[in-house]
C-alpha positions, 0 to 999 in steps of 0.5 A, a space after each residue: 425604309 418603310 418600303 424595305 420593311 413593307 417588304 420584309 413583312 411581306 415576305 415573312 408572310 408568304 415564308 410562314 404560309 409555305 411552312 404551314 401548307 407544304 406543295 404536294 410533290 409531284 411524284 406519287 408514291 407507286 399503289 400496292 399490289 392488291 389495289 393494282 390487281 383490283 383496278 384492273 379486274 374493275 377495268 376489265 368487267 367495265 369493258 365486258 360490260 360494254 362489248 356485250 352491250 355492243 354485241 348484243 343490244 337485246 340481251 337483257 330482253 332476250 335473258 327476260 324472255 327466256 326466264 318468262 318462257 321456263 316459268 311458263 313450261 313448268 307452270 303450264 304443262 304442253 298437254 301434247 308434249 315434244 319428244 324432249 319432253 317425253 323422254 325427261 318428264 314423261 311421268 311414266 318414265 322409270 329410273 335409270 337402271 344400274 346395268 343396261 344389261 338389266 331385265 325388267 318384268 312388267 306385271 299387272 296386279 288386278 287378275 294377275 296377281 291378286 283378285 279383289 271385290 267390294 261389299 259384301 264380302 266374300 268367301 275367301 280373301 286374304 286382307 282388306 284395304 279401305 282406300 278413299 275414292 271421290 270422298 268415300 271409303 271403300 272396302 276392298 277383299 283382296 285374295 292373293 293368286 297361289 304362288 304370289 309371294 314365291 313368284 315375287 321373291 324369286 324374280 325379283 333376284 334376278 330382274 327389276 320388277 315393276 307393277 304396272 296396273 291400270 288401277 287407281 293409285 289410291 286402291 292399288 299402292 295400298 294392295 301393293 303395300 300388303 302383298 310386298 313386305 319384302 320389297 321384292 317391287 322396285 317400281 310402281 305405275 298406275 292409271 295415269 301412267 297408261 295411255 288411252 287409246 280408242 277408249 281403252 288403257 294401254 300399257 305402253 312400255 316405250 314410254 318407261 325408259 326401259 329397253 325393249 329388248 330386255 322387257 318382259 310384260 305379264 298381263 291377262 288383258 290382251 289391250 293393256 300390251 296391244 302396243 308391245 305384243 311380241 313383249 307380252 306373255 299372256 296369263 289366264 285371269 285369276 278370281 277364286 281357284 286356289 289351285 291355279 299354278 299360273 305363277 309357279 309356270 312364270 317362275 320357272 320361265 324367268 329363271 330359264 331365260 336370264 341370259 337370254 340375248 332378246 326377251 322378245 324370242 324367249 317370250 316367242 318360244 314360250 308362248 308358243 309352247 304354251 298355245 300348243 299345249 292348250 290345242 292338245 
């Protein structure tokens, strides 16, 4: 009798425990679409990472060295640039033109467009600039060449005008601000854009990014265009001759050859005619 009661009591306890802690169903509910997509993405990411480590065991090291090399190139520019660096990081290189057939006139500043001298002041001058050079402020009295304003206005209508001077930027930029009130000059290149060859400053047009077929340089110093003499229109140096008409001659020349296929052919003819006139 007691054993039956004990067995019944044990059975009752088991049933009560089962009711309180129901057994989980072996059939799981299906995952939601979003969780399934996330699961697949995580698995693919792990697999891809694993394959990458297998195929390139030194990948992290290579990437790290690559970043360090880039930082070094920017921090320490090469004194002797390679071809790739000269093409894309040369400070002399100008922004690209809107048209590949646009002509460019490179023109010198001192003794070509203006004449400058320091103290004492000359008898005639048009304006004064006071740059600070080597910590010292210097007065420069500037006289504009006759026809300068008309020259810049006329040539800039058909050509890209680039002033290429061997003068210091501290001085030349102030002069250009004065003579170019109407923004006829597209770009400015200074002494640091020149090349030094045998102790002389040379203006290398091949570094500027311009097609030499469509480029002309006007300069009073033959050393300046020693690398591209076929692109050069020589001009006599200007000091204080108020009867000078060189810029007017250049206006007529540039207005007459805007559609020439190769500007070097026009330059050759113009220079040859000037030489014949001087001989006569």
